[in-house]
C-alpha positions in Angstrom: -25.5 -87.2 322.2 -25.3 -90.7 323.5 -26.8 -91.8 326.8 -23.7 -92.2 329.0 -25.6 -94.3 331.5 -25.7 -97.1 328.9 -21.9 -97.4 329.1 -20.9 -100.2 331.3 -17.8 -100.6 333.5 -15.3 -102.8 331.8 -16.8 -102.4 328.4 -14.4 -102.4 325.5 -13.9 -99.1 323.7 -13.1 -99.5 320.0 -12.4 -97.1 317.2 -14.4 -96.8 314.0 -11.8 -99.0 312.4 -12.4 -101.8 315.0 -9.1 -101.2 316.8 -9.1 -101.6 320.6 -8.7 -98.2 322.3 -9.2 -99.2 325.9 -11.5 -100.5 328.6 -14.0 -98.4 330.5 -13.1 -97.8 334.1 -16.0 -95.3 334.6 -17.7 -92.1 333.2 -16.2 -89.0 334.8 -16.9 -85.4 333.9 -18.3 -86.0 330.4 -15.5 -88.4 329.5 -14.8 -92.1 329.5 -12.0 -92.9 332.0 -10.0 -95.9 330.7 -8.5 -98.5 333.0 -4.8 -98.1 333.8 -4.0 -101.3 331.9 -4.7 -99.4 328.7 -2.4 -96.5 329.6 0.3 -97.4 327.1 4.0 -97.4 327.6 6.7 -95.0 328.7 5.9 -92.0 330.8 2.2 -92.5 330.4 2.2 -96.1 331.7 0.2 -96.5 334.9 -1.9 -93.4 334.4 -5.6 -93.2 333.6 -6.5 -91.8 330.3 -9.8 -90.3 329.1 -11.8 -90.2 325.9 -14.5 -87.5 325.3 -18.1 -88.8 325.2 -18.5 -86.7 322.1 -16.6 -89.5 320.2 -19.1 -92.2 321.1 -21.4 -93.1 318.3 -22.9 -96.4 319.5 -23.1 -98.7 322.4 -23.6 -102.4 321.7 -23.8 -104.5 324.9 -20.2 -104.4 326.3 -18.8 -102.5 323.3 -18.5 -98.8 323.0 -17.9 -97.6 319.4 -16.2 -94.3 318.6 -16.5 -92.1 315.5 -12.8 -91.8 315.2 -10.3 -94.5 314.2 -8.3 -96.1 317.0 -5.1 -94.2 316.3 -7.0 -90.9 316.1 -9.0 -91.6 319.3 -5.8 -92.2 321.2 -4.7 -88.7 320.2 -7.8 -87.3 322.0 -7.0 -89.2 325.2 -6.2 -87.0 328.2 -4.5 -87.7 331.5 -6.1 -86.7 334.8 -5.9 -83.0 335.0 -6.9 -82.5 331.4 -3.4 -82.7 329.9 -3.5 -83.8 326.3 -1.6 -87.0 325.4 0.1 -86.5 322.0 
């Protein structure tokens, strides 16, 4: 498992394919909480989303790399309260 303390606030989160997934707000409950600006559109706009720390494979400075491609990682995102975003 990755050392979550190495993940910096405002670090970029990217998928295995190099696609931007979000920006770190903070670590919360074993998950990366993304900033609201990366919340998407429609009914999810303006809500924080989360990515499980289990998807993190590497941390390089201000970049957090995930094991899943960007489009797949987004399917793992959860809103506050643990509701899955699909």
